[in-house]
Each structure stands twice: as structure tokens, then as C-alpha cells.
N, C-alpha and C positions, 0 to 999 in steps of 0.2 A: 084406475090405472090400467092401461092394455099391456098385457103381458105376453111376450111369446116364450115359450118354454122350448129348451133344447136338451134332449136326453139322448142317450145310446141306444135305449130300449124304450118301449113304450110305457113299461110300468118302472115307477121308481118311488117307494114309499117315503124316502128322505125328504124328496123335492115336494111330493104331495103335502107332506106334513107342514112343511116352510111355507108353502102358498096358503095352505088353510090358515095358518097364523096372521095372514095378511087380507082381511077381509074387503078392503077396498081394491083388491087386484082382481081383474078380469082375465082369464086366460083366452086369449083371441087367436093365437096361433100355436101350433105345435110343429117342432122341427125333430128329425130324427136322422141319423146315418150322416151321408155327405151333403147335407144340405145348407153348408155354410153360405154359399152365394146366395141362395133363396132367403135365407135369414138376414142376411146383409142387405138385400133389395127390400125387403120389408121394413127394415129399419130406417134405410135412407129414404123410403116413400112415406114416412111418418105413420106407419099403421101400428106400431107398437112404440110404447113409452119405456119398456124395460125388457131385457132379455134376462132369463133365470136358468141356471144350469147347476148340476150337482157339484161338479167342481171343474176348473179350467181344463185339466188335462182330458175332459170328455170330448173338446172339441178335435175332430179329426181333421186329416188333410195337411196341407203345405203350410208353412210359417207366413208364404205371402196370402194365403187364403184366409188365415186367421188374422192377420195384420189388416186385411180389407174389413173384415169385420169389426174389428176394434175401432179402426178409423171410422167406420160407418156410425157405431155407438158414441164417439168421442164428438163428431161433427153434428149428428142429429141433436145431441143433448140428451139421448135415451141412457138409462141406467143400465148396469150390468151387476147381476147378484150372481155369485158362486157360492153355494150353501156350504159345502164341506169345507171350503178354504176360508170361509168368513170373510169374502170378498163383497164390498159393496161401494160400487163406484161413486155413490152420491156423498160419501164422506171423505174429507181431505186425504187420509192415508189410501183409501181405496182410488180415488181419483190419480194420486201420484203414481200408484200400482200399475193402474191402466196406462198411462202415459208411458212409464218404463218397459212394460210388457209390449206395447205396441213398438215402440223404438227398437226394443231388442230383435223383434221378429223381422222388421225391415232390414236391419243389419245383418241378420242371419240369411235372408233371401239373397241379399246382395253379395254376400260372401260365398254362398254356394253358386251362385251366378257366375261370379269372378272365377272360382276354381273350374267350374264346367267350361269356360271360355280358355283357361290355361290348358286344359286336358286337350282341347280340340286344336290348340295351337292359334287362337284367336286373340292372343294377348293384346 
């Protein structure tokens, strides 16, 4: 399985140990920092089969950027694994959590946008 790894820093022993436990996984891409658009593009292009992160809180950026990544994962059929959160989107509960998280992020983005329009008087 072609795996993309996302980390806040380049060295992460927890993630390394988790990946070592999956001998069929091949790390084909690594992403750090604010690379969510690049990660989403790699997922949409079919360059990775799974995204592995230490925990979901590691993803930076706006709710909209994270929602785009989660939608790319859902639409492409890729998997998402968050090691410390024990999150596995290939399992029924993980798939449900992925759907709920994506929907919540889109709702939050819409709420913030609506609030900004009201502040500007663009209601």
C-alpha cells in the first residue's frame, strides 16, 4: 500500500513504530507543515492509498483546508489512520467518524463565513 505520512516535524517515533508494524506499507510521500493542499492533491491524483498521521490535531490550517483533504480521502477511497487517536477509516466506526468530521468542518467553515459577512454588513 502506498502511504503518505503527515507530521508536524520530520522525526516522530510513534508514527515510525506504527508504520513498521505494517510491512506491506510503502511510504511514498512525506508532508509536513502547511502542506494540506499538496497532500489533498496527491490523494486526488491517486498517488497514495492511505494517509497516516500521529493524531488528527496535527493537521494545521483552516477547517476548509482540512475538509478538502478529508473529502479527497473519502472520494478517492483512500484510508486515513491517526495513530494516537486510534482512528482507522477502513473500519465502520472510523468511516462514520470521518464523515462526521468532514461535515462538521464544512459547517464550521460556513458559520465563520456567515459571521464575516454579517460583520461586513453583507448579510
